[in-house]
Structures are given as structure tokens and as C-alpha cells.
C-alpha positions, 0 to 999 in steps of 0.5 A: 485426509490430505496431508497439510502443506508446509507453510514455509513451502506455500509462501516459498521461503526458507525456514530461516527467512526473516519477518521482512521476507515473509511479509514480502513473499505474502504480498506478492502471492496475495496480489497474484491470487486475490479473488478480485484480481485473479478469476482463474479456477484454484486462485481462491483456494490458493489465496486462502492458503497463502493467507493462512500460512502468512497469519501463522508465520507473521506472528512470532509466538505463533510461528515458533509454536509451528517451528516446534510442533508442525502441523499439529501446532494448534493443538498445543497450548502456548508455552508447551516444550518439545522434548524430542527436537530442536526449534524448527525441526516440526517433529509433530504433536506425537513426538516427545511432548513433556506431558508434565510441563504440558499440563503444568503449563495449562494450569499456570496460564492466566485466566483473565483476558489477554489482548491479541496482537496488533496486525498490519496490512497495506491499503493502496489508494489512488491520488483521488481517494487519498484527496477526497477520502470517504467510505470504502469497503475492502477485502483482506486475507485472514486465517479463515478465509477473506474478510471484508471491512468498511473503512473510513479514509480521512480526507488528505491521508498521506504515504505511510499513514496508518488507519486503526481498525479497533478489535480487528486484529489478532485473537486474544485470550477471552476474546480480547482481540488486538487492532488492525492497522491499514498502512496507506500506500499511494498508488503511481498515477499517470498525471499526479506526482505526490511528495507528502501533501504536495502534488505535482502536475504537468502543464501543457501550454502553447509557444504563444501561451508561454511567450504572451502569458495566458490564463489556463485550466490544470486538472487537480485531484479535486477537479480543474482550476485556473492558473495564470502563466506568466509571459515568458515562461520556459518549460520546466517553470513551476507555478504554485496553487497554495493549499490545492494539494492534499488536505490536512485536517490537523493543519496546512494543506499541501500545495499543488505545483504545475510544471510548464511543458511547452507543446508545439503542433505536430502538424502545422497549416500553411498559414501557421507555417508562414507565421512561424517563418516570419517569426523566425526572420524578425526574432533575434532570440537564441535559446542556446545563449540563454542562461 
């Protein structure tokens, strides 16, 4: 039977790594080897290996047992003490276990249900997903391999909000599991910028629309809507559409801000050039003198 690789080695972190360092290493490797992303040979096996290592090292109690007893830590009841070495030496099951302490601890353990630990995982959403909500199937790593969940995403979830999956966390004593919390992360978007519940989007307009005023379309995560561009609008002006940002089931929705960006034609027709030249002759407007 092949020797099991060291969990710290699998994640590429030292035995002195903090919980944050362990989590960062796991996230990086999980994104690399997740079967939905990496179809290469061996990727699924590597992903399961990374998931198992993180499942053990992310739980303080399980990590402490692994640090003491090494690969055989699952055979050791919680609370057993290792006489043969200090924590972190990973001497193994056969090396100096105090049998009196071991069996005494077994008989003293509580026989009633002990709730498992709550766990967290990231849930990355697009701006559209966060705006609309709905049902979504996700796959997350687990100690026995990847697991799939059907998740209800409330409309208007925000960055950092947690979605609770009852009973899907760490295993407990007598089958009483903890909860799994999905921490929402809003992915970068090519058009939208999100600040809490407010959404910002660029609004391209022509020079004549900006000068004369116009009613134009602006794209939001919920679809297109009309907005009035006041006459004399310069680039950078923000136009506000109230309550068109992320919805809020418990209060007021966010706003959508359309930021004016004046665009000019890259190629002018003869007539367009003639009209712009005429405008340049008759206008005394100098933008460099404006305050």
C-alpha cells in the first residue's frame, strides 16, 4: 500500500502555517484542479487529495490530532495523548501511545450527540446572478470527494453575505452535523462595478447627445432601461436611477449610476467633418478654461 502523502506537503505550506495561509493555499489549488475547470489527466485525483488535506487541516481539533499522530490520526479517539513525541512530530500510531489514557478517554467521552463544526466555502457569483437570485447547483470539495448542492440564492445578495446550508458542515458525534455557510463573492464584471447594493456602469453618448440632451438606453443587470441625459453633460457626470441597483428583500434597493462617457467618431464622413469644422469656427467654447 502506497504511503499517504503529508497533508502539509499536498497544500504546499509549512507545518507552522496559519489558518489563513492554509485557506489561501487550498483556494489556489482548488481553482487549479477543480474538475469543472481542469479536464487534464490526474486533475480529479489531485483535487480530491487537496480537498482531503484542507478538510483535515482547516479544523483545529482534527489538525491537532494529525499533527500528533500523523497518517494514523483517524484511528486515534479524540483526546488521546502521545507519550512519544511533541505536537507536530507526527510519530504515528505505533509510537508510544499511553493505552491507559487512551482507553480511559474512550470511556469518559460523552455518549450523547455532539454537534459537528460549522464550515465555510466561497460562492462566486456574477453580478447578474446576485441581482436575479434563483436556484443553482454547485460542487464543493469534501473529505470523501466533491459534493454537489442545490442552493437557493436570494435576489440581491451582496459581497460577503453568507448563505446557510443546514446540516452540511462538519460531521458530529451521533450524526449531528454542523452547518455549511457559503460566503458570497461577486466576480469582476466587464461592464458593472458593484459597491454594496449600488451598481455603476459607463454610459457612452455622442457629442451632440451630451450637448443637446437626449433620452438613451442604458444596460443594467436586470436589462435595458431609458435614462435622460441632460443638455450640457460632460464626461464623468453621474446620472442616478433610483432603486435600480441590487434589490433588498429587507429594505431599500440600491441605485444604479450611469457615468457619462462622451465618444467621438473614429472616422468622419465629408459632411460630418464639414459640420464639425463649421462648429469650430462659430463656437467660442474652450474646455480648458472651464472650472
